[in-house]
LUMBASE-596819 format. One record per residue (C-alpha): residue in three letters; x, y, z. Coordinates in nm, 4 decimals, decimal comma. Layout:
<pts>
+------+----------+----------+----------+
| resn |     east |    north |       up |
+------+----------+----------+----------+
|  ALA |        X |        Y |        Z |
...
+------+----------+----------+----------+
</pts>
This chain:
<pts>
+------+----------+----------+----------+
| resn |     east |    north |       up |
+------+----------+----------+----------+
|  MET |   0,9074 |   1,0456 |  -0,8906 |
|  LEU |   1,0684 |   1,3608 |  -0,7701 |
|  ALA |   1,3864 |   1,2854 |  -0,9674 |
|  ALA |   1,1765 |   1,2396 |  -1,3163 |
|  ASN |   1,0200 |   1,5660 |  -1,2919 |
|  ALA |   1,2791 |   1,7180 |  -1,1602 |
|  CYS |   1,5397 |   1,5643 |  -1,4710 |
|  PRO |   1,2358 |   1,4983 |  -1,7475 |
|  ASP |   1,4992 |   1,5223 |  -2,0070 |
|  TYR |   1,7843 |   1,4201 |  -1,7954 |
|  PRO |   1,6300 |   1,0419 |  -1,7816 |
|  THR |   1,9907 |   0,8544 |  -1,7034 |
|  VAL |   2,0509 |   1,1740 |  -1,4859 |
|  ALA |   1,7040 |   1,1319 |  -1,3237 |
|  LEU |   1,7335 |   0,7119 |  -1,3035 |
|  GLY |   2,0575 |   0,7860 |  -1,1479 |
|  ILE |   1,9204 |   1,0158 |  -0,7992 |
|  SER |   1,6860 |   0,7531 |  -0,8257 |
|  LEU |   1,8655 |   0,4301 |  -0,7236 |
|  ALA |   2,1034 |   0,6618 |  -0,4617 |
|  SER |   1,8690 |   0,7920 |  -0,3313 |
|  HIS |   1,7687 |   0,4728 |  -0,1436 |
|  TYR |   2,1338 |   0,4183 |  -0,0409 |
|  VAL |   2,1347 |   0,7602 |   0,1226 |
|  LEU |   1,7844 |   0,6815 |   0,2789 |
|  ASP |   1,8221 |   0,3456 |   0,4457 |
|  CYS |   2,1921 |   0,5540 |   0,6355 |
|  ILE |   1,8751 |   0,7372 |   0,7732 |
|  PRO |   1,7493 |   0,5696 |   1,1397 |
|  HIS |   1,3887 |   0,4468 |   1,0707 |
|  ARG |   1,1859 |   0,0687 |   1,1297 |
|  ASP |   1,2690 |  -0,1847 |   0,8768 |
|  PRO |   1,0461 |  -0,4971 |   0,8698 |
|  GLY |   1,3623 |  -0,6523 |   0,7167 |
|  ILE |   1,4166 |  -1,0496 |   0,7413 |
|  PRO |   1,6881 |  -1,0723 |   1,0694 |
|  TYR |   1,8702 |  -1,3011 |   1,0040 |
|  GLU |   2,1185 |  -1,4383 |   0,7923 |
|  THR |   2,0106 |  -1,7314 |   0,5902 |
|  THR |   1,6131 |  -1,8377 |   0,5734 |
|  THR |   1,3907 |  -2,0122 |   0,3483 |
|  TRP |   1,1230 |  -1,9209 |   0,1628 |
|  ARG |   0,8668 |  -2,0908 |   0,3841 |
|  SER |   1,0021 |  -1,9535 |   0,7406 |
|  GLN |   0,8082 |  -1,7236 |   0,9591 |
|  GLU |   1,0602 |  -1,4746 |   0,9312 |
|  THR |   0,9734 |  -1,4615 |   0,5824 |
|  ARG |   0,6084 |  -1,4581 |   0,6066 |
|  SER |   0,6139 |  -1,2157 |   0,8179 |
|  PHE |   0,8469 |  -0,9668 |   0,6271 |
|  LEU |   0,6145 |  -1,0208 |   0,3300 |
|  THR |   0,2543 |  -0,9479 |   0,5107 |
|  VAL |   0,4394 |  -0,6576 |   0,5976 |
|  ILE |   0,5993 |  -0,5739 |   0,2822 |
|  LEU |   0,3971 |  -0,6928 |  -0,0157 |
|  PRO |   0,0683 |  -0,3937 |   0,0736 |
|  ASP |   0,4102 |  -0,1425 |   0,0987 |
|  VAL |   0,4866 |  -0,2428 |  -0,2541 |
|  ALA |   0,1619 |  -0,2702 |  -0,3380 |
|  ALA |   0,0965 |   0,0970 |  -0,3026 |
|  THR |   0,4390 |   0,2166 |  -0,3982 |
|  ILE |   0,3726 |   0,0452 |  -0,7630 |
|  CYS |   0,0313 |   0,2322 |  -0,7326 |
|  LEU |   0,1374 |   0,5286 |  -0,6803 |
|  GLY |   0,4297 |   0,5205 |  -0,9353 |
|  LEU |   0,1780 |   0,4458 |  -1,2238 |
|  LEU |  -0,1251 |   0,6154 |  -1,1046 |
|  LEU |   0,0549 |   0,9770 |  -1,0421 |
|  PRO |   0,1295 |   1,0435 |  -1,3920 |
|  ALA |  -0,2327 |   0,8881 |  -1,4666 |
|  LEU |  -0,2990 |   1,1763 |  -1,2782 |
|  VAL |  -0,0530 |   1,4323 |  -1,3678 |
|  PRO |  -0,0431 |   1,5653 |  -1,6935 |
|  GLY |   0,2690 |   1,5777 |  -1,9169 |
|  MET |   0,4161 |   1,3723 |  -1,6324 |
|  PRO |   0,6231 |   1,1382 |  -1,7896 |
|  TRP |   0,4753 |   0,7875 |  -1,7066 |
|  ALA |   0,8082 |   0,5187 |  -1,8440 |
|  LEU |   1,0413 |   0,7527 |  -1,6213 |
|  THR |   0,8786 |   0,7708 |  -1,3628 |
|  ALA |   0,8031 |   0,4146 |  -1,3238 |
|  GLY |   1,1258 |   0,3461 |  -1,3699 |
|  CYS |   1,2172 |   0,5884 |  -1,1295 |
|  VAL |   0,9779 |   0,3744 |  -0,8914 |
|  LEU |   1,1705 |   0,0896 |  -0,9589 |
|  LEU |   1,5325 |   0,2128 |  -0,8821 |
|  THR |   1,3828 |   0,3518 |  -0,5400 |
|  VAL |   1,2991 |   0,0352 |  -0,4843 |
|  LEU |   1,5102 |  -0,2561 |  -0,6491 |
|  PRO |   1,8298 |  -0,2403 |  -0,3386 |
|  ASP |   1,5353 |  -0,4049 |  -0,1014 |
|  ILE |   1,4121 |  -0,6746 |  -0,4048 |
|  VAL |   1,8605 |  -0,7362 |  -0,4745 |
|  ASP |   1,8671 |  -0,7855 |  -0,0492 |
|  GLY |   1,5785 |  -0,9924 |   0,0386 |
|  GLY |   1,7210 |  -1,2387 |  -0,2603 |
|  ALA |   2,0454 |  -1,2337 |  -0,0846 |
|  LYS |   1,8964 |  -1,4129 |   0,1687 |
|  LEU |   1,7012 |  -1,6190 |   0,0796 |
|  THR |   1,9715 |  -1,7585 |  -0,1937 |
|  ASN |   2,3369 |  -1,7907 |  -0,1931 |
|  TRP |   2,4102 |  -1,6609 |  -0,5497 |
|  ARG |   2,7936 |  -1,4779 |  -0,5491 |
|  LEU |   2,6400 |  -1,1130 |  -0,7258 |
|  LEU |   2,3631 |  -1,0922 |  -0,4627 |
|  GLN |   2,5643 |  -1,1577 |  -0,1469 |
|  LEU |   2,8127 |  -0,8367 |  -0,3173 |
|  HIS |   2,5351 |  -0,5978 |  -0,3236 |
|  ARG |   2,4077 |  -0,6898 |   0,0417 |
|  SER |   2,7700 |  -0,6157 |   0,1875 |
|  PHE |   2,7175 |  -0,2937 |  -0,0165 |
|  HIS |   2,3766 |  -0,2339 |   0,1105 |
|  ASP |   2,4285 |  -0,4097 |   0,4801 |
|  TRP |   2,7166 |  -0,0988 |   0,5599 |
|  ALA |   2,5134 |   0,2090 |   0,4084 |
|  HIS |   2,1922 |   0,0934 |   0,5821 |
|  TYR |   2,1558 |   0,2299 |   0,9315 |
|  ASP |   2,1571 |  -0,0989 |   1,2086 |
|  HIS |   1,7544 |  -0,0731 |   1,3150 |
|  TYR |   1,8167 |  -0,4807 |   1,5383 |
|  ARG |   2,1284 |  -0,3340 |   1,6987 |
|  ARG |   1,9663 |   0,0182 |   1,7689 |
|  PRO |   1,6343 |   0,0382 |   1,6995 |
|  VAL |   1,4226 |   0,3255 |   1,6384 |
|  LEU |   1,1415 |   0,4455 |   1,8643 |
|  TRP |   0,7476 |   0,3959 |   1,6745 |
|  TRP |   0,6907 |   0,7158 |   1,7776 |
|  LEU |   1,0238 |   0,8841 |   1,5957 |
|  ASN |   0,9619 |   0,6833 |   1,3580 |
|  ILE |   0,6272 |   0,7828 |   1,2630 |
|  ILE |   0,7896 |   1,1334 |   1,3087 |
|  ILE |   1,0823 |   1,0215 |   1,0730 |
|  GLN |   0,8613 |   0,9166 |   0,7782 |
|  SER |   0,5426 |   1,2159 |   0,8697 |
|  GLY |   0,8982 |   1,4591 |   0,8149 |
|  PHE |   1,0806 |   1,3082 |   0,5166 |
|  PHE |   0,6512 |   1,2914 |   0,3728 |
|  ALA |   0,6050 |   1,6504 |   0,4646 |
|  ILE |   0,8935 |   1,7441 |   0,2529 |
|  THR |   0,8708 |   1,5321 |  -0,0787 |
|  THR |   0,5236 |   1,6392 |  -0,0821 |
|  ILE |   0,6353 |   1,9671 |  -0,0917 |
|  THR |   0,9363 |   1,8857 |  -0,2843 |
|  LEU |   0,7199 |   1,7890 |  -0,5447 |
|  TYR |   0,4498 |   2,0299 |  -0,5436 |
|  CYS |   0,7133 |   2,2763 |  -0,6559 |
|  LEU |   0,8521 |   2,0570 |  -0,8937 |
|  LEU |   0,5589 |   2,0625 |  -1,0569 |
|  ARG |   0,4528 |   2,4226 |  -1,0997 |
|  LEU |   0,8172 |   2,4387 |  -1,1623 |
|  ASN |   0,8008 |   2,2386 |  -1,4997 |
|  GLY |   0,4138 |   2,4225 |  -1,5952 |
|  HIS |   0,3008 |   2,0859 |  -1,4338 |
|  LEU |   0,0020 |   2,2783 |  -1,2248 |
|  SER |  -0,0888 |   2,5879 |  -1,2754 |
|  ALA |  -0,1222 |   2,8866 |  -1,0247 |
|  GLN |  -0,5107 |   2,9208 |  -0,9567 |
+------+----------+----------+----------+
</pts>
């Protein structure tokens, strides 16, 4: 969403930044509700646990991507939605790779696993995860506010 507001006149750049940001942020230590096994099935306990954690997160992301442009005048709706989709797409593709044997998905999974912080071998303590996530939330919120002000979407009051 930041990219959509930082580069509204350059949608290709905004979409590229959104996709790349996923891989950059995956390098930073964090907890992850990923499926821990190489291969699993749709009906396994691991998949059910993963979906229990991830579905509310996906729903919140979709709602934010749809609601924010409605609440902020002039925010590019389609570009924001595209940026939101591209920021979560690597995890969706990775989940599909773990549940199927499609060659193209496996190629992406190899790259995604290489770029991802290994939270299975080096778990992040829950309190450190909260500090890291809170810090990123604060930085993101301040950056979004500044970009909206710079682009004239928010007026000083």
